[in-house]
N, C-alpha and C positions, 0 to 999 in steps of 0.2 A: 401500600406495601413498599418495605425499604428496598433499597438497590444495595444496601452496603454488604449484605452475605454475596451478591453476584460480583463486586468490586472485590473483595476479600478473595473470592475463587479465582478471577483474572489475575491479580499479582501473583498468585499462586503458580498458577498453569504458565502466564507471559508477563514475567515480571518488567517492569518499566525500564527501557534502556538510559543509561548514565548520561547521556547529551542531547544536545536538541539536534544535532545531525542525526543520530542514531534512532531520535524518535522520528524523524521526516521519514526513515526507510519505510516506517509500516513492517518490519519483521514479523512474522509468526513465529510461535514456538518450535518449529520445525527447521528454520532457517537460524534462529539461535543456538538449536542445541550442535547443528553443524558447525556454525561458526567457534563455538565454545572447543567441538572435539577435535575439529581439523585444522580450521582456518586460522587458529593461532600457531600451529608449526609451518606455514608455510612464510617463508619471509620475502611476501610479494605487496605491492601497495594495492589496496584495496579494490581502486579504480580499476586497475588493471586486471585483478580476477573476474570483476563484475562485467567487463567488455568483453573479457573470451567468452562469457556465457551469453550475451546480446550476439555477439560476431556470429556465433555457433546457429543460434534459434534466427536471426535474419538471415544467414546462408542457407539454412532449409526452406525458408520463406520463401527467398529468391528461386531457388532449384524447381520447387515441387509446386510453388504457387496454390492455387484453388482447387488442384488435384492431388493435393496431398494424402494419403493414407494415413487413417487413425493411428497407426504404428509409428509412421514419421512424425508426426503432429507430437505423441506422447515422448518421442525421443528427443526432439527437440528443446521441447518444454522441461524434460529432466534434465538436459544440460545446460538451460539458463539459471534453472532452481539451484543446481550443484553447485556452480561456480559463482554464481552472484550469492549463496547463501556462504560459500565459504569465506567471502569479501566481508560477512558482519563480525567473524573472528577478529579481524586485521583492527589495529590504532584508526582512527578516522581524524587522524592529525596532519597530514600530508597537505600540500598546496593545492592539490588536486580534487582531496574528499568532498569538497562540497557538492562535484558532479553525481555524486553516488544515488541518490534518491532519481535523480533526472534519469540516469540509466534504466536505474528499474522499474521506473512508469512508464519508460521507453517499451521496455521488454512486457510487461503487462500488456499493455494496451494494444502493441503491434500481436503479441499470440491472439487476443480476444478479436480483435479485427481479421486475422488470418482464420481463425474458424470461423466467426460468421461469414467470411466469405467461401469458405467449402460449403456450408450449409446452402448458400444460397442470398437471395435477396432479401428475404425475411431474416435468416440469420445475421446479415450486415447490421439490419436496423436493430435486432436484439443486443447485438455487439455494440454499436454506440451507445445505446441505450443503458445498458451498463456501464462501461464505461463513464458516462453522466455523473451516475452516482459516484464513483468512483472517485473521479474528479472532485468532486465536493467533499468525498472524504480527506483526501490530499489537501485540498486547499483548508479546508478547518482546520486541519493538524498544526499546519502553519500559522494561520491567522491567528486564531484562537489562543496557541499559545504566545504569540508576540504580542497581542494587546491585551489579552486577558490576563497574562501571566502565569494561565495554567492551560495543559492541554486537555483534551477531549477525555470524557470518564473512562475509566481503565477496563469497565465490561464490553464497552466497543471494540477494543481491540481484542478479546474474543469472538463477540459478534461479528466483525467483518473476516476473521479469521487470519489476516495476514495477506500479502500479495503470494506468499509460497504455498499456501495452502488453496487460495483462489484460481492458481493459474491450474494445477494438476485436477481440482473440480472440474474446472471449465472443459479438461479434454477428456474426463469421465463422462461429463454430459454431452460430448459429442459423441463418444464410442455407445451411447446409450440411446440416441435420436433423440435427445431431449432438448436440442437447440431447435430452434429460439425458444419455445415457449419456455423453459427454467431461466433464459437469460433476460426473460422479461419479468417474470416473478419474481427474481433475485433481484433484479434492478428497482423493481417497485418496491420490496419491503426495506431493500437498505435506503432507498432513496426518503422513503414515509420516516423509518428509524432515525438516519442520522439529520435530516431537516428538524424533525421534532425536538432531538436532544441541543440542536444547535440554537435554535429559536429559544428553548428554555434557558440555556445558559446565557445565550446574548440577552435577554429579557431580565435576568437577574443582575447582570453586568452593569447595564444601562440605569437599573434603579437603586443600584449601590450608591454611596455618597462619595463624589468627588472633591478632592482636596484641591484647594484654589491658591493658584502661585500668586504670591505678591511681591511686584519687584519693588526692591528697597528704593530706588531713586522715586518712583512714583510715590511711597509712604512719606518720601520727604518732599515734597512737592506741597 
């Protein structure tokens, strides 16, 4: 079965960002909409906006710890998604913009660890399993683009949701009492899909003809 229809749908729902740095952010449709609608009107560096979001999230983590209520977790995650989402609409051209993907990763991973700790030991294990799958996704975004010259398939953008979709989902699963089971299940499915797609891509890349560089000085010897 061809994946062309899925790729076309992915591009319509979540069109690919214009720069490599924006690609590394791994924004979903929600954040891209917020960034376009509101972020462009805020004359603040994007990193500052993302840091404001992260500061609020980690302040809640520090104050409430593993005894936080579902409402506090939801509010803290919403704060982060809002402010980091606003940063998506600002130009990523200043000298500190390179740090934006790292702030987003810290926010998402930190929230997942927090949710896992609230549930208990099994929740923490599930959170780290999910983070492992997401870390592979983020690694693949960077290095497949750098080495192969093309990013992962567009349909994966929709399949993985973006950090702005995954964080609210994690909060909803916490409220429903579905952690750790749902975290383990998502980690397993994401891991299989991401690794399979990566292996397929790298197999094709290594099988492609490689142009050999010839040194002009060697030719003259």
